A tleap script that builds the chain and sets N, CA, C and O, in Angstrom:
source leaprc.protein.ff14SB
mol = sequence {
  NMET PRO ARG PRO SER ALA SER LEU HIE ASN
  LEU CYS LEU LEU VAL GLY LEU SER LEU GLY
  MET LEU ALA CYS GLU GLN PRO ILE PRO SER
  THR PRO PRO SER PRO SER GLY VAL ALA ARG
  VAL ASN GLY GLU ASP ILE SER LYS ALA THR
  PHE ILE GLU ALA LEU ASN GLU LEU LYS GLU
  ALA GLY LYS GLY PHE PHE SER SER ALA GLU
  THR ALA ASN ARG VAL LYS ARG ASP LEU LEU
  GLU ARG LEU ILE GLU GLY GLU LEU LEU LEU
  GLN GLU ALA ARG ARG LYS GLY ILE HIE ILE
  ASP PRO LYS LEU VAL GLU ALA LYS ILE ARG
  LEU LEU ALA CYS CSER
}
set mol.1.N position { -4.755 10.673 -24.595 }
set mol.1.CA position { -5.188 9.386 -24.905 }
set mol.1.C position { -6.264 9.045 -23.858 }
set mol.1.O position { -6.090 9.502 -22.728 }
set mol.2.N position { -7.428 8.244 -24.114 }
set mol.2.CA position { -8.518 8.239 -23.387 }
set mol.2.C position { -8.039 7.125 -22.329 }
set mol.2.O position { -7.176 6.321 -22.681 }
set mol.3.N position { -8.582 7.072 -21.060 }
set mol.3.CA position { -8.280 6.050 -20.173 }
set mol.3.C position { -9.300 4.912 -20.475 }
set mol.3.O position { -10.285 5.133 -21.180 }
set mol.4.N position { -9.045 3.677 -19.922 }
set mol.4.CA position { -10.006 2.582 -20.098 }
set mol.4.C position { -11.126 2.876 -19.233 }
set mol.4.O position { -11.079 3.676 -18.299 }
set mol.5.N position { -12.132 2.202 -19.578 }
set mol.5.CA position { -13.349 2.200 -18.665 }
set mol.5.C position { -13.125 2.004 -17.203 }
set mol.5.O position { -12.099 1.405 -16.881 }
set mol.6.N position { -13.874 2.389 -16.345 }
set mol.6.CA position { -13.695 2.159 -14.931 }
set mol.6.C position { -13.862 0.624 -14.680 }
set mol.6.O position { -12.970 0.042 -14.063 }
set mol.7.N position { -14.805 0.034 -15.063 }
set mol.7.CA position { -15.035 -1.364 -14.896 }
set mol.7.C position { -13.906 -2.169 -15.456 }
set mol.7.O position { -13.349 -3.022 -14.765 }
set mol.8.N position { -13.555 -1.923 -16.684 }
set mol.8.CA position { -12.382 -2.530 -17.367 }
set mol.8.C position { -11.031 -2.449 -16.513 }
set mol.8.O position { -10.209 -3.357 -16.393 }
set mol.9.N position { -10.975 -1.230 -15.969 }
set mol.9.CA position { -9.780 -0.940 -15.288 }
set mol.9.C position { -9.923 -1.716 -14.127 }
set mol.9.O position { -8.973 -2.484 -13.979 }
set mol.10.N position { -10.802 -1.784 -13.233 }
set mol.10.CA position { -10.964 -2.382 -12.117 }
set mol.10.C position { -10.799 -3.948 -12.175 }
set mol.10.O position { -10.050 -4.573 -11.423 }
set mol.11.N position { -11.571 -4.497 -13.138 }
set mol.11.CA position { -11.266 -5.938 -13.461 }
set mol.11.C position { -9.721 -6.186 -13.594 }
set mol.11.O position { -9.115 -6.997 -12.894 }
set mol.12.N position { -9.164 -5.428 -14.537 }
set mol.12.CA position { -7.727 -5.760 -14.539 }
set mol.12.C position { -6.983 -5.633 -13.259 }
set mol.12.O position { -6.048 -6.337 -12.877 }
set mol.13.N position { -7.545 -4.618 -12.650 }
set mol.13.CA position { -6.802 -4.373 -11.122 }
set mol.13.C position { -7.141 -5.612 -10.311 }
set mol.13.O position { -6.300 -6.106 -9.560 }
set mol.14.N position { -8.470 -6.168 -10.461 }
set mol.14.CA position { -8.638 -7.484 -9.616 }
set mol.14.C position { -7.888 -8.511 -10.060 }
set mol.14.O position { -7.200 -9.173 -9.284 }
set mol.15.N position { -7.943 -8.735 -11.296 }
set mol.15.CA position { -6.879 -9.843 -11.941 }
set mol.15.C position { -5.409 -9.591 -11.294 }
set mol.15.O position { -4.769 -10.519 -10.799 }
set mol.16.N position { -4.994 -8.434 -11.334 }
set mol.16.CA position { -3.418 -8.202 -10.866 }
set mol.16.C position { -3.506 -8.341 -9.526 }
set mol.16.O position { -2.578 -8.936 -8.979 }
set mol.17.N position { -4.487 -7.896 -8.796 }
set mol.17.CA position { -4.376 -8.171 -7.274 }
set mol.17.C position { -4.246 -9.710 -6.925 }
set mol.17.O position { -3.353 -10.226 -6.252 }
set mol.18.N position { -5.374 -10.361 -7.552 }
set mol.18.CA position { -5.250 -11.952 -7.444 }
set mol.18.C position { -3.627 -12.412 -7.625 }
set mol.18.O position { -2.914 -12.961 -6.785 }
set mol.19.N position { -3.322 -12.043 -8.874 }
set mol.19.CA position { -2.095 -12.797 -9.038 }
set mol.19.C position { -1.031 -12.184 -8.267 }
set mol.19.O position { -0.136 -12.943 -7.894 }
set mol.20.N position { -0.954 -10.970 -7.958 }
set mol.20.CA position { 0.057 -10.296 -7.133 }
set mol.20.C position { 0.103 -10.847 -5.674 }
set mol.20.O position { 1.140 -10.870 -5.012 }
set mol.21.N position { -1.084 -11.280 -5.237 }
set mol.21.CA position { -1.144 -11.810 -3.710 }
set mol.21.C position { -0.388 -13.333 -3.786 }
set mol.21.O position { 0.082 -13.822 -2.759 }
set mol.22.N position { -0.319 -13.968 -4.962 }
set mol.22.CA position { 0.726 -15.095 -4.983 }
set mol.22.C position { 2.126 -14.991 -4.517 }
set mol.22.O position { 2.786 -15.821 -3.893 }
set mol.23.N position { 2.455 -13.810 -4.939 }
set mol.23.CA position { 4.060 -13.482 -4.967 }
set mol.23.C position { 4.370 -12.420 -3.874 }
set mol.23.O position { 3.599 -11.506 -3.583 }
set mol.24.N position { 5.574 -12.638 -3.305 }
set mol.24.CA position { 6.017 -11.739 -2.361 }
set mol.24.C position { 6.663 -10.472 -3.118 }
set mol.24.O position { 7.487 -10.685 -4.007 }
set mol.25.N position { 6.307 -9.192 -2.784 }
set mol.25.CA position { 6.958 -8.112 -3.507 }
set mol.25.C position { 7.414 -7.035 -2.670 }
set mol.25.O position { 6.871 -6.917 -1.571 }
set mol.26.N position { 8.277 -6.268 -2.988 }
set mol.26.CA position { 8.508 -5.179 -2.242 }
set mol.26.C position { 7.702 -4.165 -2.494 }
set mol.26.O position { 7.382 -4.043 -3.677 }
set mol.27.N position { 7.126 -3.127 -1.474 }
set mol.27.CA position { 6.462 -2.007 -1.886 }
set mol.27.C position { 6.779 -1.059 -2.838 }
set mol.27.O position { 7.972 -0.772 -2.929 }
set mol.28.N position { 5.935 -0.461 -3.625 }
set mol.28.CA position { 6.090 0.358 -4.657 }
set mol.28.C position { 6.314 1.930 -4.161 }
set mol.28.O position { 5.296 2.511 -3.783 }
set mol.29.N position { 7.518 2.633 -4.135 }
set mol.29.CA position { 7.546 3.965 -3.521 }
set mol.29.C position { 6.525 4.888 -4.289 }
set mol.29.O position { 6.321 4.691 -5.487 }
set mol.30.N position { 5.963 5.770 -3.689 }
set mol.30.CA position { 5.127 7.091 -4.348 }
set mol.30.C position { 5.286 8.051 -3.537 }
set mol.30.O position { 5.663 7.865 -2.380 }
set mol.31.N position { 5.013 9.244 -4.044 }
set mol.31.CA position { 4.994 10.435 -3.433 }
set mol.31.C position { 3.641 10.818 -2.648 }
set mol.31.O position { 2.578 10.397 -3.103 }
set mol.32.N position { 3.651 11.522 -1.606 }
set mol.32.CA position { 2.151 11.769 -0.959 }
set mol.32.C position { 1.129 12.175 -1.829 }
set mol.32.O position { 1.362 12.941 -2.764 }
set mol.33.N position { -0.090 11.679 -1.572 }
set mol.33.CA position { -1.138 11.967 -2.568 }
set mol.33.C position { -1.525 13.422 -2.140 }
set mol.33.O position { -1.074 14.048 -1.181 }
set mol.34.N position { -2.501 13.845 -3.101 }
set mol.34.CA position { -3.099 15.000 -2.841 }
set mol.34.C position { -4.490 14.698 -1.611 }
set mol.34.O position { -4.887 13.570 -1.318 }
set mol.35.N position { -4.930 15.720 -1.159 }
set mol.35.CA position { -5.896 15.398 -0.183 }
set mol.35.C position { -7.081 14.587 -0.652 }
set mol.35.O position { -7.789 13.965 0.139 }
set mol.36.N position { -7.289 14.609 -2.008 }
set mol.36.CA position { -8.564 13.912 -2.551 }
set mol.36.C position { -7.794 12.413 -3.153 }
set mol.36.O position { -8.388 11.707 -3.968 }
set mol.37.N position { -6.862 12.172 -2.801 }
set mol.37.CA position { -6.179 10.773 -3.291 }
set mol.37.C position { -5.588 9.875 -2.316 }
set mol.37.O position { -5.320 10.233 -1.169 }
set mol.38.N position { -5.382 8.692 -2.776 }
set mol.38.CA position { -4.708 7.750 -1.754 }
set mol.38.C position { -3.273 7.563 -2.204 }
set mol.38.O position { -2.469 7.025 -1.442 }
set mol.39.N position { -2.918 7.981 -3.399 }
set mol.39.CA position { -1.474 7.854 -3.703 }
set mol.39.C position { -1.277 8.675 -4.845 }
set mol.39.O position { -2.253 8.992 -5.526 }
set mol.40.N position { -0.001 9.100 -5.171 }
set mol.40.CA position { 0.352 9.902 -6.162 }
set mol.40.C position { 1.515 9.200 -6.759 }
set mol.40.O position { 2.468 8.790 -6.097 }
set mol.41.N position { 1.377 9.073 -8.158 }
set mol.41.CA position { 2.341 8.228 -9.097 }
set mol.41.C position { 2.798 9.254 -10.175 }
set mol.41.O position { 1.980 9.615 -11.022 }
set mol.42.N position { 4.051 9.732 -10.181 }
set mol.42.CA position { 4.585 10.665 -10.980 }
set mol.42.C position { 3.489 11.796 -11.242 }
set mol.42.O position { 3.040 12.070 -12.355 }
set mol.43.N position { 3.162 12.353 -10.148 }
set mol.43.CA position { 2.300 13.630 -10.324 }
set mol.43.C position { 0.906 13.300 -10.681 }
set mol.43.O position { 0.103 14.225 -10.810 }
set mol.44.N position { 0.488 11.922 -10.876 }
set mol.44.CA position { -1.027 11.481 -11.152 }
set mol.44.C position { -1.404 11.068 -9.757 }
set mol.44.O position { -0.671 10.338 -9.091 }
set mol.45.N position { -2.715 11.607 -9.254 }
set mol.45.CA position { -3.262 11.093 -8.193 }
set mol.45.C position { -4.075 9.764 -8.516 }
set mol.45.O position { -4.650 9.720 -9.604 }
set mol.46.N position { -4.157 8.792 -7.744 }
set mol.46.CA position { -5.113 7.692 -7.394 }
set mol.46.C position { -6.113 8.137 -6.485 }
set mol.46.O position { -5.789 8.411 -5.329 }
set mol.47.N position { -7.269 8.238 -6.862 }
set mol.47.CA position { -8.478 8.985 -6.150 }
set mol.47.C position { -8.947 7.990 -5.048 }
set mol.47.O position { -8.842 6.770 -5.178 }
set mol.48.N position { -9.421 8.545 -4.062 }
set mol.48.CA position { -10.158 7.789 -3.097 }
set mol.48.C position { -11.210 6.871 -3.460 }
set mol.48.O position { -11.341 5.717 -3.052 }
set mol.49.N position { -12.106 7.636 -4.440 }
set mol.49.CA position { -13.131 7.064 -5.034 }
set mol.49.C position { -12.699 5.808 -5.785 }
set mol.49.O position { -13.354 4.807 -5.495 }
set mol.50.N position { -11.786 5.661 -6.641 }
set mol.50.CA position { -11.007 4.601 -7.286 }
set mol.50.C position { -10.662 3.551 -6.458 }
set mol.50.O position { -10.933 2.382 -6.730 }
set mol.51.N position { -10.013 3.946 -5.350 }
set mol.51.CA position { -9.421 2.801 -4.351 }
set mol.51.C position { -10.900 2.169 -3.821 }
set mol.51.O position { -11.069 0.950 -3.834 }
set mol.52.N position { -11.911 3.052 -3.374 }
set mol.52.CA position { -12.900 2.456 -2.630 }
set mol.52.C position { -13.847 1.487 -3.646 }
set mol.52.O position { -14.364 0.457 -3.214 }
set mol.53.N position { -14.011 1.926 -5.012 }
set mol.53.CA position { -14.736 1.109 -5.938 }
set mol.53.C position { -14.008 -0.074 -6.148 }
set mol.53.O position { -14.642 -1.126 -6.073 }
set mol.54.N position { -12.672 -0.122 -6.422 }
set mol.54.CA position { -11.947 -1.471 -6.520 }
set mol.54.C position { -12.052 -2.136 -5.196 }
set mol.54.O position { -12.131 -3.362 -5.270 }
set mol.55.N position { -12.075 -1.580 -3.900 }
set mol.55.CA position { -12.264 -2.385 -2.702 }
set mol.55.C position { -13.480 -3.083 -2.574 }
set mol.55.O position { -13.624 -4.202 -2.080 }
set mol.56.N position { -14.510 -2.206 -3.143 }
set mol.56.CA position { -15.947 -2.825 -2.911 }
set mol.56.C position { -16.068 -3.980 -3.786 }
set mol.56.O position { -16.662 -4.985 -3.393 }
set mol.57.N position { -15.459 -3.899 -5.140 }
set mol.57.CA position { -15.556 -5.049 -5.925 }
set mol.57.C position { -14.819 -6.202 -5.473 }
set mol.57.O position { -15.250 -7.331 -5.708 }
set mol.58.N position { -13.518 -5.973 -4.712 }
set mol.58.CA position { -12.883 -7.151 -3.930 }
set mol.58.C position { -13.718 -7.847 -2.892 }
set mol.58.O position { -13.750 -9.072 -2.777 }
set mol.59.N position { -14.401 -6.994 -2.133 }
set mol.59.CA position { -15.305 -7.407 -1.309 }
set mol.59.C position { -16.398 -8.160 -1.737 }
set mol.59.O position { -16.846 -9.119 -1.109 }
set mol.60.N position { -16.849 -7.728 -2.831 }
set mol.60.CA position { -18.185 -8.360 -3.453 }
set mol.60.C position { -17.681 -9.898 -3.864 }
set mol.60.O position { -18.281 -10.916 -3.520 }
set mol.61.N position { -16.580 -9.870 -4.589 }
set mol.61.CA position { -16.117 -11.035 -5.376 }
set mol.61.C position { -15.544 -12.061 -4.223 }
set mol.61.O position { -15.555 -13.272 -4.441 }
set mol.62.N position { -15.068 -11.547 -3.047 }
set mol.62.CA position { -14.562 -12.502 -2.196 }
set mol.62.C position { -15.109 -12.458 -0.960 }
set mol.62.O position { -14.379 -12.345 0.025 }
set mol.63.N position { -16.590 -12.550 -0.840 }
set mol.63.CA position { -17.384 -12.620 0.416 }
set mol.63.C position { -16.704 -13.514 1.438 }
set mol.63.O position { -16.320 -14.637 1.113 }
set mol.64.N position { -16.539 -13.005 2.750 }
set mol.64.CA position { -15.898 -13.844 3.773 }
set mol.64.C position { -14.571 -13.836 3.611 }
set mol.64.O position { -14.003 -14.561 4.429 }
set mol.65.N position { -13.734 -13.182 2.719 }
set mol.65.CA position { -12.368 -13.229 2.517 }
set mol.65.C position { -11.735 -12.153 3.661 }
set mol.65.O position { -10.585 -12.259 4.089 }
set mol.66.N position { -12.597 -11.196 4.043 }
set mol.66.CA position { -12.080 -10.173 4.985 }
set mol.66.C position { -12.603 -10.644 6.320 }
set mol.66.O position { -13.459 -10.007 6.933 }
set mol.67.N position { -12.079 -11.761 6.757 }
set mol.67.CA position { -12.686 -12.233 8.023 }
set mol.67.C position { -12.017 -11.636 9.184 }
set mol.67.O position { -12.498 -11.714 10.314 }
set mol.68.N position { -10.867 -11.016 8.906 }
set mol.68.CA position { -10.273 -10.384 10.131 }
set mol.68.C position { -9.641 -9.072 9.729 }
set mol.68.O position { -9.298 -8.839 8.570 }
set mol.69.N position { -9.502 -8.227 10.729 }
set mol.69.CA position { -8.821 -6.831 10.468 }
set mol.69.C position { -7.592 -7.000 9.907 }
set mol.69.O position { -7.272 -6.239 8.994 }
set mol.70.N position { -6.795 -7.898 10.295 }
set mol.70.CA position { -5.337 -8.136 9.805 }
set mol.70.C position { -5.385 -8.353 8.267 }
set mol.70.O position { -4.788 -7.603 7.494 }
set mol.71.N position { -6.203 -9.532 7.819 }
set mol.71.CA position { -6.580 -9.781 6.422 }
set mol.71.C position { -7.105 -8.410 5.585 }
set mol.71.O position { -6.715 -8.150 4.447 }
set mol.72.N position { -7.956 -7.667 6.266 }
set mol.72.CA position { -8.636 -6.476 5.361 }
set mol.72.C position { -7.371 -5.622 5.107 }
set mol.72.O position { -7.065 -5.245 3.975 }
set mol.73.N position { -6.649 -5.334 6.221 }
set mol.73.CA position { -5.418 -4.356 6.024 }
set mol.73.C position { -4.560 -4.815 5.007 }
set mol.73.O position { -4.292 -4.021 4.105 }
set mol.74.N position { -3.991 -6.150 4.978 }
set mol.74.CA position { -3.388 -6.789 3.925 }
set mol.74.C position { -3.948 -6.582 2.434 }
set mol.74.O position { -3.234 -6.261 1.485 }
set mol.75.N position { -5.203 -6.793 2.374 }
set mol.75.CA position { -5.727 -6.741 1.186 }
set mol.75.C position { -5.707 -5.266 0.540 }
set mol.75.O position { -5.466 -5.006 -0.639 }
set mol.76.N position { -6.016 -4.352 1.576 }
set mol.76.CA position { -6.117 -2.932 1.237 }
set mol.76.C position { -4.802 -2.394 0.747 }
set mol.76.O position { -4.669 -1.622 -0.203 }
set mol.77.N position { -3.709 -2.957 1.610 }
set mol.77.CA position { -2.347 -2.529 1.261 }
set mol.77.C position { -2.021 -3.122 -0.211 }
set mol.77.O position { -1.451 -2.473 -1.088 }
set mol.78.N position { -2.419 -4.294 -0.328 }
set mol.78.CA position { -1.919 -4.943 -1.755 }
set mol.78.C position { -2.851 -4.351 -2.812 }
set mol.78.O position { -2.430 -4.189 -3.957 }
set mol.79.N position { -4.204 -3.995 -2.446 }
set mol.79.CA position { -4.827 -3.376 -3.447 }
set mol.79.C position { -4.328 -1.868 -3.883 }
set mol.79.O position { -4.534 -1.474 -5.031 }
set mol.80.N position { -3.731 -1.133 -3.011 }
set mol.80.CA position { -3.034 0.129 -3.199 }
set mol.80.C position { -1.677 -0.145 -4.062 }
set mol.80.O position { -1.309 0.680 -4.898 }
set mol.81.N position { -1.068 -1.159 -3.853 }
set mol.81.CA position { 0.308 -1.531 -4.750 }
set mol.81.C position { -0.053 -1.756 -6.165 }
set mol.81.O position { 0.588 -1.291 -7.107 }
set mol.82.N position { -1.227 -2.574 -6.282 }
set mol.82.CA position { -1.740 -2.873 -7.455 }
set mol.82.C position { -2.103 -1.699 -8.417 }
set mol.82.O position { -1.692 -1.499 -9.560 }
set mol.83.N position { -3.047 -0.916 -7.601 }
set mol.83.CA position { -3.566 0.313 -8.232 }
set mol.83.C position { -2.233 1.364 -8.683 }
set mol.83.O position { -2.296 2.084 -9.679 }
set mol.84.N position { -1.153 1.316 -7.858 }
set mol.84.CA position { 0.022 2.114 -8.289 }
set mol.84.C position { 0.797 1.581 -9.482 }
set mol.84.O position { 1.314 2.283 -10.352 }
set mol.85.N position { 0.815 0.187 -9.414 }
set mol.85.CA position { 1.308 -0.509 -10.395 }
set mol.85.C position { 0.590 -0.355 -11.807 }
set mol.85.O position { 1.218 -0.239 -12.859 }
set mol.86.N position { -0.674 -0.365 -11.719 }
set mol.86.CA position { -1.550 -0.120 -12.909 }
set mol.86.C position { -1.341 1.191 -13.379 }
set mol.86.O position { -1.316 1.449 -14.583 }
set mol.87.N position { -1.180 2.092 -12.434 }
set mol.87.CA position { -0.967 3.616 -13.049 }
set mol.87.C position { 0.470 3.779 -13.644 }
set mol.87.O position { 0.672 4.555 -14.578 }
set mol.88.N position { 1.474 3.020 -13.072 }
set mol.88.CA position { 2.674 3.064 -13.700 }
set mol.88.C position { 2.754 2.629 -14.903 }
set mol.88.O position { 3.501 3.184 -15.708 }
set mol.89.N position { 1.898 1.417 -15.281 }
set mol.89.CA position { 1.725 0.772 -16.422 }
set mol.89.C position { 0.959 1.794 -17.751 }
set mol.89.O position { 1.240 1.851 -18.949 }
set mol.90.N position { 0.102 2.389 -17.094 }
set mol.90.CA position { -0.737 3.262 -18.032 }
set mol.90.C position { 0.153 4.405 -18.427 }
set mol.90.O position { 0.239 4.807 -19.587 }
set mol.91.N position { 0.856 4.944 -17.341 }
set mol.91.CA position { 1.778 6.056 -17.714 }
set mol.91.C position { 2.944 5.614 -18.819 }
set mol.91.O position { 3.289 6.361 -19.735 }
set mol.92.N position { 3.425 4.464 -18.624 }
set mol.92.CA position { 4.489 3.968 -19.532 }
set mol.92.C position { 3.922 3.720 -20.976 }
set mol.92.O position { 4.621 3.942 -21.965 }
set mol.93.N position { 2.709 3.280 -21.061 }
set mol.93.CA position { 1.996 2.949 -22.167 }
set mol.93.C position { 1.797 4.306 -22.853 }
set mol.93.O position { 2.075 4.350 -24.051 }
set mol.94.N position { 1.368 5.376 -22.275 }
set mol.94.CA position { 1.197 6.595 -22.927 }
set mol.94.C position { 2.314 7.123 -23.118 }
set mol.94.O position { 2.347 7.829 -24.126 }
set mol.95.N position { 3.458 7.041 -22.413 }
set mol.95.CA position { 4.750 7.651 -22.898 }
set mol.95.C position { 5.309 6.982 -24.182 }
set mol.95.O position { 6.032 7.569 -24.987 }
set mol.96.N position { 4.870 5.599 -24.299 }
set mol.96.CA position { 5.575 4.860 -25.489 }
set mol.96.C position { 4.478 4.962 -26.763 }
set mol.96.O position { 4.702 4.473 -27.871 }
set mol.97.N position { 3.341 5.635 -26.426 }
set mol.97.CA position { 2.342 5.795 -27.515 }
set mol.97.C position { 1.636 4.649 -27.728 }
set mol.97.O position { 1.119 4.426 -28.823 }
set mol.98.N position { 1.545 3.812 -26.704 }
set mol.98.CA position { 0.681 2.446 -27.021 }
set mol.98.C position { -0.657 2.844 -26.678 }
set mol.98.O position { -0.908 3.521 -25.681 }
set mol.99.N position { -1.638 2.375 -27.608 }
set mol.99.CA position { -3.179 2.652 -27.437 }
set mol.99.C position { -3.506 1.200 -27.941 }
set mol.99.O position { -3.087 0.706 -28.987 }
set mol.100.N position { -4.381 0.564 -26.956 }
set mol.100.CA position { -5.093 -0.592 -27.185 }
set mol.100.C position { -6.761 -0.153 -27.080 }
set mol.100.O position { -7.336 0.537 -26.238 }
set mol.101.N position { -7.199 -0.747 -28.114 }
set mol.101.CA position { -8.685 -0.506 -28.186 }
set mol.101.C position { -9.426 -1.052 -26.979 }
set mol.101.O position { -9.182 -2.226 -26.702 }
set mol.102.N position { -10.331 -0.368 -26.182 }
set mol.102.CA position { -10.963 -1.049 -24.973 }
set mol.102.C position { -11.846 -2.052 -25.340 }
set mol.102.O position { -11.986 -3.058 -24.645 }
set mol.103.N position { -12.559 -1.834 -26.549 }
set mol.103.CA position { -13.485 -2.999 -27.099 }
set mol.103.C position { -12.612 -4.212 -27.310 }
set mol.103.O position { -13.001 -5.273 -26.822 }
set mol.104.N position { -11.444 -4.176 -28.000 }
set mol.104.CA position { -10.656 -5.432 -27.960 }
set mol.104.C position { -10.391 -5.990 -26.650 }
set mol.104.O position { -10.746 -7.148 -26.432 }
set mol.105.N position { -9.772 -5.267 -25.690 }
set mol.105.CA position { -9.631 -5.774 -24.382 }
set mol.105.C position { -10.870 -6.462 -23.586 }
set mol.105.O position { -10.730 -7.363 -22.760 }
set mol.106.N position { -11.967 -5.950 -23.931 }
set mol.106.CA position { -13.347 -6.303 -23.227 }
set mol.106.C position { -13.449 -7.699 -24.000 }
set mol.106.O position { -13.641 -8.728 -23.351 }
set mol.107.N position { -13.336 -7.725 -25.223 }
set mol.107.CA position { -13.799 -9.006 -25.967 }
set mol.107.C position { -12.714 -10.166 -25.627 }
set mol.107.O position { -13.025 -11.357 -25.657 }
set mol.108.N position { -11.509 -9.739 -25.324 }
set mol.108.CA position { -10.619 -10.828 -24.903 }
set mol.108.C position { -10.822 -11.321 -23.468 }
set mol.108.O position { -10.544 -12.476 -23.146 }
set mol.109.N position { -11.316 -10.411 -22.612 }
set mol.109.CA position { -11.784 -10.716 -21.265 }
set mol.109.C position { -12.959 -11.644 -21.321 }
set mol.109.O position { -12.956 -12.661 -20.628 }
set mol.110.N position { -13.911 -11.365 -22.069 }
set mol.110.CA position { -15.095 -12.163 -22.193 }
set mol.110.C position { -14.594 -13.646 -22.768 }
set mol.110.O position { -15.154 -14.666 -22.367 }
set mol.111.N position { -13.609 -13.698 -23.640 }
set mol.111.CA position { -13.253 -14.898 -24.334 }
set mol.111.C position { -12.621 -15.719 -23.040 }
set mol.111.O position { -13.068 -16.826 -22.740 }
set mol.112.N position { -11.762 -15.217 -22.445 }
set mol.112.CA position { -11.122 -15.720 -21.311 }
set mol.112.C position { -12.041 -16.248 -20.252 }
set mol.112.O position { -11.895 -17.367 -19.760 }
set mol.113.N position { -13.048 -15.362 -19.895 }
set mol.113.CA position { -14.180 -15.813 -18.931 }
set mol.113.C position { -14.945 -16.949 -19.420 }
set mol.113.O position { -15.547 -17.607 -18.572 }
set mol.114.N position { -15.025 -17.282 -20.604 }
set mol.114.CA position { -15.852 -18.468 -21.106 }
set mol.114.C position { -14.795 -19.666 -21.133 }
set mol.114.O position { -15.338 -20.768 -21.196 }
set mol.115.N position { -13.646 -19.679 -21.104 }
set mol.115.CA position { -12.654 -20.680 -21.217 }
set mol.115.C position { -12.694 -21.371 -19.948 }
set mol.115.O position { -11.932 -22.313 -19.734 }
savepdb mol mol.pdb
quit
C-alpha cells in the first residue's frame, strides 16, 4: 500500500502535534531505532530525515515558539510521540486494509483551510 506524500504526512503530523500539545498523555513505548532512525515502531523505523523535516516545518510555522531550550526539547519530544502515533495509525490502517486516496485527503485539507 503506498504511503501518503511527505508533505501531506507532515501536515497531518503538525495538526496532530498541535492538538496533542493540548492534552497530557503518557509516552508511547517503542523499541530502539536503527542507527538511521529516531524510533522503531513494530519493526518500522521513523527516519532522522522525517523527524528533521517535520521539526523544520514546526519551526517555520511557529517562529519564536522555540524561545528556550526547555521548550525546544519538549516540542521535539512531543513531535517524536506524534510521529510514533502516526506510524501506529498507518500500520493499523494497512493491517485493516484501509486505503484513503491521498487526493481526497488533500482536497479535504484545502477545504478545511478555507473555512
